[in-house]
DOKOL-573083 format. One record per residue (C-alpha): residue number from 1; residue in one letter; x, y, z. Coordinates in steps of 0.001 Angstrom, whole numbers. Layout:
! residues N
REC,NUM,A,X,Y,Z
...
***
This chain:
! residues 156
REC,1,X,29359,-40353,-5033
REC,2,X,25975,-39839,-6103
REC,3,X,24994,-38257,-2309
REC,4,X,28231,-35719,-2866
REC,5,X,26291,-34370,-6319
REC,6,X,22800,-34368,-4369
REC,7,X,25130,-32529,-1594
REC,8,X,26744,-29931,-3378
REC,9,X,22907,-29139,-5385
REC,10,X,21315,-28769,-2472
REC,11,X,24544,-26418,-555
REC,12,X,24757,-24156,-3912
REC,13,X,20576,-24478,-4064
REC,14,X,20886,-22783,-247
REC,15,X,23193,-19829,-1147
REC,16,X,21058,-18905,-4052
REC,17,X,18057,-18333,-1518
REC,18,X,20223,-16807,1382
REC,19,X,22226,-14928,-1507
REC,20,X,17879,-14302,-2883
REC,21,X,16850,-13087,1127
REC,22,X,19562,-10310,1392
REC,23,X,18500,-8731,-1925
REC,24,X,14905,-8690,-958
REC,25,X,15948,-7392,2732
REC,26,X,17800,-4794,872
REC,27,X,14895,-3898,-1669
REC,28,X,11809,-3742,1674
REC,29,X,13912,-2150,3638
REC,30,X,15184,263,1525
REC,31,X,11882,899,1783
REC,32,X,8179,-1214,3043
REC,33,X,7407,-2725,31
REC,34,X,4019,-4826,-1205
REC,35,X,4162,-8112,-2051
REC,36,X,3007,-7422,-5481
REC,37,X,5159,-4522,-5170
REC,38,X,8654,-7290,-4315
REC,39,X,7440,-9448,-7493
REC,40,X,7409,-7486,-9280
REC,41,X,10717,-5985,-8908
REC,42,X,12545,-9688,-8728
REC,43,X,10524,-10864,-11502
REC,44,X,13718,-11535,-13789
REC,45,X,14951,-14273,-11263
REC,46,X,13969,-17889,-10462
REC,47,X,10211,-18595,-9648
REC,48,X,10508,-21706,-7751
REC,49,X,13468,-19538,-4859
REC,50,X,11804,-15696,-5580
REC,51,X,7848,-17334,-4510
REC,52,X,10461,-19524,-1164
REC,53,X,12397,-16459,-544
REC,54,X,8532,-14361,399
REC,55,X,6975,-17495,2223
REC,56,X,9875,-16649,4391
REC,57,X,10124,-13343,4502
REC,58,X,5864,-13116,5050
REC,59,X,6594,-15135,7755
REC,60,X,8822,-12765,9823
REC,61,X,6894,-10042,9531
REC,62,X,8614,-8058,6755
REC,63,X,6217,-8937,4031
REC,64,X,2562,-7446,5678
REC,65,X,91,-6443,3056
REC,66,X,-1635,-5891,5851
REC,67,X,660,-3407,8043
REC,68,X,1515,-2523,4896
REC,69,X,-2219,-746,4381
REC,70,X,-2432,230,7831
REC,71,X,934,2211,7556
REC,72,X,-295,3562,4505
REC,73,X,-3640,5257,5360
REC,74,X,-1074,6438,9011
REC,75,X,1174,8100,6813
REC,76,X,-2261,9707,4604
REC,77,X,-3839,10796,7519
REC,78,X,-688,12371,9185
REC,79,X,797,13960,6281
REC,80,X,-1930,14178,2953
REC,81,X,-5473,15633,2264
REC,82,X,-6874,12730,320
REC,83,X,-10527,10716,-129
REC,84,X,-11720,7303,299
REC,85,X,-10807,7500,-3237
REC,86,X,-7964,8604,-3754
REC,87,X,-6456,5594,-735
REC,88,X,-7593,3126,-2484
REC,89,X,-6484,4315,-5525
REC,90,X,-2889,4536,-4596
REC,91,X,-2822,1337,-2491
REC,92,X,-5006,-1117,-5709
REC,93,X,-1990,369,-7599
REC,94,X,706,-252,-5497
REC,95,X,-83,-3879,-5854
REC,96,X,-2740,-4640,-2289
REC,97,X,-4850,-7395,-3472
REC,98,X,-8275,-6105,-3954
REC,99,X,-10764,-8792,-949
REC,100,X,-7395,-7786,1412
REC,101,X,-8043,-3800,650
REC,102,X,-12278,-3957,1081
REC,103,X,-12063,-5876,4691
REC,104,X,-9261,-3455,5702
REC,105,X,-11590,-168,4373
REC,106,X,-14957,-2035,5645
REC,107,X,-13236,-2323,9635
REC,108,X,-12155,307,9513
REC,109,X,-14865,2810,7839
REC,110,X,-16227,5327,10468
REC,111,X,-12800,6535,11245
REC,112,X,-12276,6968,7099
REC,113,X,-15281,8623,6523
REC,114,X,-13290,11625,8993
REC,115,X,-10357,10834,7520
REC,116,X,-12285,12086,4410
REC,117,X,-14388,15253,6700
REC,118,X,-11403,16828,7620
REC,119,X,-9464,16913,4021
REC,120,X,-12638,17996,2798
REC,121,X,-12888,20661,5073
REC,122,X,-9038,21083,4900
REC,123,X,-8684,21950,1597
REC,124,X,-11501,24370,1491
REC,125,X,-10080,26272,4091
REC,126,X,-6754,25988,1671
REC,127,X,-8669,27041,-745
REC,128,X,-11092,30069,-199
REC,129,X,-7871,31744,-369
REC,130,X,-8967,31615,-4480
REC,131,X,-11858,29606,-5517
REC,132,X,-15146,30619,-4680
REC,133,X,-17065,27215,-3143
REC,134,X,-18313,25757,-6580
REC,135,X,-15466,25635,-7679
REC,136,X,-13986,24071,-4655
REC,137,X,-16357,21480,-4623
REC,138,X,-16476,20153,-8481
REC,139,X,-12746,20214,-7653
REC,140,X,-13107,17274,-4703
REC,141,X,-15879,15343,-7639
REC,142,X,-12739,15739,-9123
REC,143,X,-10742,13742,-6762
REC,144,X,-13678,11408,-5896
REC,145,X,-14766,13197,-2213
REC,146,X,-18241,11313,-1488
REC,147,X,-20822,14085,-2111
REC,148,X,-22300,13087,1766
REC,149,X,-19067,14670,2360
REC,150,X,-19291,17691,-570
REC,151,X,-22073,18196,690
REC,152,X,-22020,19461,4310
REC,153,X,-19774,21439,3210
REC,154,X,-22429,24156,2883
REC,155,X,-23472,23712,6359
REC,156,X,-20960,25174,7149
***
């Protein structure tokens, strides 16, 4: 009789795990999320079940902060003009681990510096119709562009 209750408890736990996994999958399939975003969204759930579910989804590749960084940066390069500081800040505020973020930036520093220079050039072209170069430089500084990037504008 005891094993019947134990089996029912395991079955109930398994059902709860599957329901939670389905909820998490819906959440992360709608828009890719960081592990921290998932933790925050489902903080009301049973922590042990949530941890187990997140680990399963990480093993299956549905939650992968490294891929999240790569996808975010790729989209930014295609669509936006941001400084490296802004990229870092946005990723960090989405819950990306600081060490993972710094590791990615170190590995891809040349491409990121090139992107920042192109972004600054795009901003100069866009803003030069309404602003003088000193105001544009001040704007770029405010946005976190590196001084090296800003000083290259003088040589153009």
